[in-house]
N, C-alpha and C positions, 0 to 999 in steps of 0.2 A: 811570276804571282808571287805577291809577298805570301810567307807561308799562316799568318791570321787569317788572310781572305780565300786560301786554298780550301774549294769546297771537299777534298777527299778528306784533308787535314782534320776541321771539322766538325765533318760527318761522323771522323774516326775519334773523335772526343768527346762528343756525345754520350750522356749516361745511356747505359741501356735499362729500356723501361721495366723489361721483364724483372730486371735485378732490382728498381727502383721500387718495384709494387711488394715484394720480398723483403725488404729491409725494416728490422723490427722495431728504427726508430721512426718511422710514420704514425705507429699506435700513440703517444703522446702530441705529436705534434698534431696529427690529425683528430683527435678526442680534445685535447683542448682548445685547441688553435677554432674548430668547427664550432665547438660550446661559448667559446668567448667571440666569436664573431655573428653566432648567430644570436645572445642577448644585447648583442650592443643595437645590430640591427632591429632587432623587436624594441628596444628601447626607443631605436629613435623612430620607430613608427607609428608607437603613440604619446612620443612628446606631444605636447601642445606648439603647433608652429602658427606663426601667422604672416602673413605678406609674401615676398616673393621666395622666402625661405622653404616655404612647404613642400614646393615642387623638386628643390636641391636634397632638401630632408629625406625626401619618399624615395626620392630618385637613388641616394647611399642605403637606404635600408633597403630596399628592394635589391639592390648589387652586393650588400653583405650577406643578404640570406643565401641570395643565388650562390656564393661562393662556399659558405658557413656548410651546406648540410651537404654538397657532393664529399667538401673536406672532411665532415666527422662521418661519415660514409668510407670513405679510402682508411681512415683511422680504424675505424673498425673492422674494415676487411684486412689492415696489415697483419701481420705475423707478430703472436703475442712474446714480448721480449721476456730474456730469460727470469732478471730479477728485478721486477719492477711492481709496481700499484698499479697499472692498465693491464694486468694479466684477468680476464672479461671472459674467459674458457670458451672464447668466437676463435677458432680454430678453419679458416676455408682454404680450400685446396689453391693450386697455382689458378686453374681453371677459373673456378667461382671468383680469383681476385682481378683476374682480368675482366669478368664481365661485369664487377663493381666499376674496376677503374674506365672502361669503355662509359659504362652509362655516364658517369661522374663527368667525366670530358663531355658527353652530350650535353649533359644540364646545364656546366658551366658555356657551356658553345650557344646553347638557346636565346640567354639576351643579348648575347654579342653577335647574335645573327638579326634581332629586333633595333638594335639600334643602328648596327651598320645597314641594314636595307630599308629602314624607313626613308631616308632621304634619296633612295633610289625613284619611290614614288609606285612601289609594286608592292602596294601594301596588304588585300588579301591574300599574296603568294608567302612575301614574308611572313606574317602572320603563320599560314599553315607550317612553311617550315620549321619556324621555332619551336610550334605547339608540337611538332612532330617528333621536333629533335630532345622536348622536354617529355614527352611519352616514351619515348624509345628509351631513352636515359634511365626512365624513373625503372622501365619494365625490366631493364637490365642490372638495375642495383638490386631490385627486389627480384629479380632470379637469381643472382648471386648469394645472394644471405636466405633465402627459401630453399634452394638444392643444396646449403650446407646445415637448416635445420632437419629437413629430412631426410639426408643422411646421418646424423644423431638421432633421429627418433627411429630410425629402422635397425641402429645397431643391440644387438640385447641387452637387455635389463633395462631399454628405458619402455616398457610396453605401457 
């Protein structure tokens, strides 16, 4: 089998997601990228459209927002760079970053489930699955940040 098609070789060359969420370069990419996508998506959703473009404009706006929010959360959860303007004072543990990353993935997958599941015809089960994914994802993201906030408030001197 050709080397690029060898499953074992490809699996060995994939980046470790544990290392990816510990990379400080994720902070500026996530925060700035998430904000830009959110502003563009919000701008598209309030822009006046007529005719057949309204559906596509709303679909693109919703997609941008559904990608922007998890990207922004991952940016906030990333470790702080040593020397940067992106030092926000948010320093999550590895476990808290994992919760935020898993939640962000669930939030991104929810509209994909809706888009792929609607043509099948199981409307209610697909809607429930997507809503469940979005709910669990939001809970995981909040859990990561609430755990960090609780940890900071429990430290001496924050009474």
